[in-house]
Each structure stands twice: as structure tokens, then as C-alpha cells.
C-alpha positions in Angstrom: -111.7 26.2 -111.9 -108.5 27.9 -113.3 -108.3 28.8 -116.9 -105.4 27.3 -118.9 -104.0 28.6 -122.1 -104.7 26.3 -125.0 -101.7 25.4 -127.1 -102.9 23.7 -130.3 -99.4 22.6 -131.3 -98.7 20.8 -128.0 -100.2 17.6 -129.2 -98.3 17.7 -132.5 -95.0 18.3 -130.6 -95.7 15.2 -128.5 -96.4 13.2 -131.6 -93.3 14.5 -133.3 -91.1 13.5 -130.2 -92.6 10.0 -130.2 -92.0 9.6 -134.0 -88.4 10.8 -133.6 -87.8 8.3 -130.8 -89.2 5.5 -132.9 -87.1 6.4 -135.9 -84.0 6.8 -133.8 -84.5 3.4 -132.3 -85.0 1.9 -135.7 -81.8 3.4 -137.2 -79.5 3.0 -134.3 -80.4 -0.6 -133.7 -82.0 -0.1 -130.3 -84.5 -2.7 -129.1 -88.1 -1.9 -129.8 -91.0 -3.1 -127.7 -94.5 -3.7 -129.1 -97.1 -4.7 -126.7 -96.1 -7.9 -124.8 -93.4 -9.0 -127.3 -89.8 -8.0 -127.2 -88.5 -7.9 -130.8 -84.8 -7.5 -130.1 -82.4 -8.0 -127.2 -80.1 -5.2 -126.1 -76.5 -5.7 -127.3 -73.0 -4.5 -126.7 -70.4 -4.9 -129.4 -66.7 -4.4 -128.7 -63.7 -4.5 -131.1 -60.5 -5.8 -129.4 -57.1 -6.3 -131.0 -57.8 -9.9 -131.9 -61.6 -10.4 -131.7 -65.0 -8.9 -132.0 -67.2 -9.6 -128.9 -71.0 -9.3 -129.0 -72.9 -9.5 -125.8 -76.7 -9.8 -125.8 -79.2 -9.7 -122.9 -81.4 -12.8 -123.2 -82.8 -13.4 -119.7 -84.9 -16.5 -119.3 -83.8 -18.0 -122.6 -82.0 -21.4 -122.6 -79.3 -22.3 -125.0 -81.7 -24.6 -126.8 -84.0 -21.7 -127.6 -81.2 -19.7 -129.3 -80.0 -19.7 -132.9 -76.8 -17.7 -133.9 -75.7 -17.2 -137.4 -73.0 -15.2 -139.2 -73.4 -14.3 -142.8 -72.4 -11.5 -145.2 -70.7 -9.4 -142.5 -73.5 -9.6 -139.9 -74.3 -11.6 -136.8 -77.9 -12.6 -136.2 -79.3 -13.8 -132.9 -82.8 -15.4 -132.9 -84.6 -16.9 -130.0 -87.9 -17.3 -128.2 -89.2 -17.0 -124.7 -92.2 -19.0 -123.9 -94.8 -18.4 -121.2 -95.2 -21.1 -118.6 -98.2 -23.4 -118.9 -101.3 -22.0 -117.2 -102.5 -24.7 -114.8 -104.9 -22.5 -112.8 -106.3 -19.0 -113.4 -104.3 -16.3 -111.7 -105.5 -12.8 -111.1 -102.5 -10.8 -112.1 -102.2 -7.3 -110.8 -99.3 -6.5 -113.1 -97.6 -8.4 -115.9 -94.3 -7.1 -117.3 -92.6 -10.3 -118.4 -92.0 -10.4 -122.2 -92.8 -13.6 -124.2 -92.4 -14.4 -127.8 -89.9 -14.6 -130.6 -87.1 -12.1 -131.1 -84.3 -11.4 -133.6 -81.4 -9.1 -133.7 -78.9 -8.5 -136.5 -75.6 -6.7 -135.7 -73.2 -5.6 -138.5 -69.7 -6.9 -138.1 -66.4 -5.3 -139.2 -64.8 -6.9 -142.2 -62.3 -9.7 -141.7 -63.8 -12.0 -139.0 -63.4 -15.8 -138.9 -67.0 -16.9 -138.5 -66.1 -20.6 -138.5 -64.1 -20.0 -135.3 -66.7 -18.1 -133.4 -67.7 -19.3 -129.9 -70.8 -18.5 -127.8 -71.4 -18.8 -124.1 -74.6 -18.2 -122.1 -74.2 -17.2 -118.5 -76.7 -15.4 -116.1 -78.9 -14.3 -119.0 -76.1 -12.8 -121.0 -75.1 -14.4 -124.3 -71.4 -13.6 -125.2 -70.2 -14.4 -128.7 -66.5 -14.1 -129.5 -65.4 -14.0 -133.1 -61.7 -14.0 -134.0 -60.5 -11.5 -136.5 -58.6 -12.7 -139.6 -54.9 -12.0 -139.7 -55.4 -9.2 -142.2 -57.9 -7.4 -140.0 -55.8 -7.5 -136.8 -54.4 -4.3 -135.5 -50.7 -4.1 -136.1 -48.3 -1.7 -134.4 -45.8 0.0 -136.6 -42.6 1.2 -134.9 -41.6 4.8 -135.6 -37.9 5.2 -136.5 -35.9 8.4 -135.9 
């Protein structure tokens, strides 16, 4: 049996890395996973000249299971994925599907027209398009000589 040098701080370094990862996920809005429940879908937010587009991954979620709201400069997506009814006992070797309720709130830039927002669900991706108000749209200013 080979002798190995004991590093007492190694366990603390691993704990510190995991705590840093958890805090970074919390503050940058990344989705967190706890056990079998997914608490937030992954999102992409893009700011175009005339609109703000938010895409969220919601595989296996139907449009009837989604609720989208815009209030106080933030977009909130809520939904739930339900496990299929168990009719007979199955001996699973591995289970990685996530079931349960989820919620994700994304801050929006000022000057959007929430009442004109549209949402489309296709292939497990929810795309929400929110037009900008006239004041918030990018305006080009010509340079004179």
C-alpha cells in the first residue's frame, strides 16, 4: 500500500468551490437543480433594435402548463412538468427526467410594451417577444461635417 500525503485543507477547498458555484448560480440567474426538481429553465435574452426576445428551454411542457407575466420591469415564466401515471411497477436503472414546478424571473430593460408581448412554444423552446416603446428604441444620429 502506497503512502499518500494528507492535505487537511483539501476538503475545505472542495467545499469552498461548491459554495462559490452555488452562489455564482444564484447571482447570475443560472438554473439550479435540487434533487429531482428543476427550479428554473435555462434562458437566453436578446436585445434587438425594436424588441426584447426571451427564449426559455421548457422541454415536455405544454402551453397549458405555462404562465407568463410581465410586471415591474421583469418577465416571469412559471410552469410544471408532471410525471406520467404509474400503471405498473417499473424497475428503473436510471432516472434523470425532472418533474415538478419551476419559475424563472428575468429582468427586462426599461421601456417595453408588455401589453403587446407575444409568446410561441415550439420544440420545447418558449420564445417571448416584447416590443420596445418608441422612447426605448435605438435611434441612429447622422454625423454632419
